[in-house]
Residue, then its C-alpha position, 0 to 999 in steps of 0.5 A: m478452476s476458480k477465477i482467482l487462481t487464474s492469470l491476469d494480464f495488465s497493459r504494462g508488465p509481466e502476467m501475474k500467475n494469480r489474482f493474489m497480491l500481497a498488501p504493502l503492510t507497515n512492520s518496522q523491520s527495516h534500519e532507521d535510515g531507510i535501508m532494508s533489513d534481512e528481516e525485511f527481506h526474509w518476511l517479503t521473500m517469504r510471501a513471494k515464495g508462498g505463491f502470491g502473484l504480486t509481492m509489494t513492500c511496506a510504504s517506502h518513503i520518498q522523502a527522510i521528512g515523509k517518515g511516517f513509522p519506525g524501522q520503515m523502509g527508504v526509497f529517497s536515497d541511492d544508498h537504499l539501492v543495494g537492499l532494494t536490488r537484492l529484493a527485487e531480483e530475488i521476488n522476480r526470481l520466485d516468479s512475482i510481480s515486484i512492486v514499491q509503494l511509494h509513500h510520504a506520511g506528511m503531516r502524520s510523520p512523527k516530529e520524534l522521528i523526522g526531528e522537526d514539525p511535519v508538513c501538510p498542504s496546509d497548516n494543521e493545528e491537530f498535527s502541528a504541521r506546517a503548510l508546504s510552500l508552492d516550490e516544496v509541492k513541486t519538490l514533493r511531486d518530483d522526488f515521488i518521481a524520482g522514488a519510481v525512477r530508483s525503484e526501476k533501476a533497482g529491478f522492481h517490475g512497478v511501483e504503487l502511489h499511496g493515495a489513501h490512510g490520510y498520508i500525504i497524497c490523500q492530505f491533498l485530496s481532502d477538502e477537509v486538510n487541504l485548504r490551499e488556494d493555489e492551483y494544488g486546492g480547491d476543488l477535486e480537480g485542484r486538489s488531485r492535481l499532485l496525484k495526476e502529475i505524479i503519474d505523468g511524471i512516472r509516465s515520462e521518466c520510466s520505461e514503457d512497461f514499467m507498472l504504475g497502481v495507486r492506492l486510494s481510500s474510499e471514504r474516511f480521512g476527510i474523503k467523500l465517497g463521491e469524490s473518491k468514485a469521481l477519481a477512481q474512474d478518472l484514474m482508470v479510463s486515464g489510460n495511465l495506470d495498470f492497477l487500482d487499489m481500493s483500501l475499503w477497510n470491510c469491502f463487504n460492508e455499506p458506506q458511512e454516508e447515507e445517501f450511498k447506502g443500500k449496497s456494499l463498497i466494492k460494488h460501488f467500485a465495481e460498477l465504474e467503467r475500467g478501461n484497461t485498469r486492473l481494479g482490486v480491493a483490500g479490506n477484510i478478506r481473510t478467508p478463502q470464502d472472503a477472496v472468493k466472494a470479492i473476486d466476483d466483483v474484481d480483478w484481483v484481491m489484496l491480502g494483509r492480515a491473512a497473509i500475516l498468519n499465512h505466508d502461503f495462503p496462495k498455495l494453501f487455497e490451490a490445494d484446498p479452497g475451503f481450508e481454514p485459516p488460523t484465528i487471532p490471536v496465535s503465539a509469538e511463536y507461530l508468527a516467527k515461524e510465518g516470518l515476522s521479526p521480534k520487531f514485527i511481532n512487537y508492532m502486531s500486538n497492537w492489533g491483537f495478533v499475539e497470544g498471551y502479550d505482555d510487558k515481559m513478553k515484550e521485553a523478551l521480543k526486544k532482546a531477541 
């Protein structure tokens, strides 16, 4: 049996029945107040039904001002609990680990969505973002923790902190964006203080068996690979994390920085000491062959685009490890059968997913 089909245990929480995780995918399907829609519920539970060992929500914002895209699911209010509870119960019933990704877009929160200037560790002219005060940083920390508490109350097995892709935790980690002169800026220790305080707070406020993961970027977004590796190592051996999710864009590529060339990004992180933390990767894992290649180096793999195209990728793999997924673009009808709503299909058209997509189709999808 392929390693990818074997079970995986964690320091906390349930055992994962296989090594396939569903990536936290932006989909714009929920309501503008953050309440989960039936379309979001259908999309996610269809993947749990399709055999994913762990099903993760899209990025779910922990403050209203942290909203990053239209139709984003929220976890910042008790008004969200009914939908969250419904979702957790169904994912759990389908024997998939249920995880909420906690998110705040920071300077990448569009002003037209949040109704005010976005916030950032420091003033940022490019994004017209203002610096958070020290009190606001501590409130931000506490709201991430509150999002985890709310997720546990809803019945989820755990949460993942979105510390990648240039969103607010990543902004704090970047020495290009974070120019603060207080304890939350300066060297890597100061810039990672917010993330570590959130982790400590979740460990303190949630139950002993509540799962906790972190997503990091390896490079780009003002992140340097050397610092990313140092932070990843530090987090994995701390004993506070159950899994580390490295978002590598293409895990088989070599790094951008000359001094680290000579081996792939996945190899750079696979060589780190893990302690009891389970290490996984996302980034251009699109075929069964990609998944088998990646799992040689890590504990689990995360599927994004592949999970959009095949909601039952794990079951298809189990039946035939050599199956051939469809290649993009595919028809809107195909994506609808795979559980994507018209809003999600419209969003994916921006990524070259939808065959023959034009203004006429866009209008038809809006009316659907």
